C-alpha positions, 0 to 999 in steps of 0.5 A: 500500500505504501508504494501505491501511495508514493506513486499517487503522491508523485502523480498528483504533484503540481508544477510550480515555478520557484526562482524561475525553475519549474518544480513539482510540489506535493498537493496540500492533501499529500503534505497533510499525509506526510506530516501526519505520518511524521507526527512531530509537534510542529507537523501537527501545527502545520497540518492545522494551518493547511486545513485552515488555509485550504478550507473547502478545497481539500479532497478529504476522502483521499486524506482519510483513505491514506491516513486510515491505511497508514494508521493501520499499517503502522499500528498508530491509530492516533494518527487518524484520531489526531487528524479528526480532532483538528478537523473537528476543531476547525469545523465540519469536513464539508467546511474544510 
């Protein structure tokens, strides 16, 4: 499953120009997933900021799917629980 995620994340990357150079950057959804897996305190702060900034624009089903997979695969249900707590803090999933 991890390899499926990695392939999807790469395929979903979007081109952005940085200092005159076109680079592929991950989507906000994939940034949330990467940071949730890392799980450091600063990562959860960053996730909250992305959720607030991207309100109503995120593919929550995609995030939920992969966080569920990683939480189970890593035997860390707190990953998904913490994500749900942040979503609840900021509003309903439909608002995010």
